[in-house]
N, C-alpha and C positions, 0 to 999 in steps of 0.2 A: 684614394685608389692610386696605385702605382702600376704602370704598365710599361714594360720595356719594349723597345722597337730597335731591331738590329737590321743590318743590311740583308739578312736572310728573310725579312718580312717584306722586302720590296717586290713589286710586281714581277720582275724578271726571275725571281726565285720561287714563285708559286708553282706548284705541281699537283698531280692527282692526289697525293697524300696530304698536302698542305695547300689547299686552293686559295687561301686568303693572301693577298699581296697588296700592300698599299704604301705609298710614300707617306712620310710623316704628316704633311699638311692634310692629306685626305683622311688619315687616321684621326687626327685631331678634330676635323669637321664632323666625322661620324660620332666620336666621343662627346663632342659638344652637344649634339642632338640627344644622344642617349643619356649621358650623365646629367645634362641640363634638365631633362624631364624629371630626374630624380632629385633635383635640388643641389647638384654638385657643379662646381665651376672649375674651369681650367686654372691652374696656379702657375706651373712652370715646366720647362723641359730641362732635365739635368743631362748635360752632354758628357758622357763617359767614353766616347768613341776613341779617345787617345789612351785609355786604360787597357793595357795588354791582357788583363785578366777578365775584363767585362766590357767589351766593345758594344755599347748600346746607348741609346738615348732613353731616358726614363721620363715618361709623361705623367705629371702629377695633377690629380683632381682632388678637390676637397669639398665636403658637404658644407653648405652655408648655414 
């Protein structure tokens, strides 16, 4: 599973149309619980925040 996390997913960016907002550590903790229950483990975070075309961190989980 690859999930991107941008500055627009931070708590300060949450609003009525997109109420979910989490910093990366909180997102990883939630994914650890959910993905772990399905047999997937955290692998890495690909930091692409310096890429002008895709400013995101990509959280990678893989099934064991």
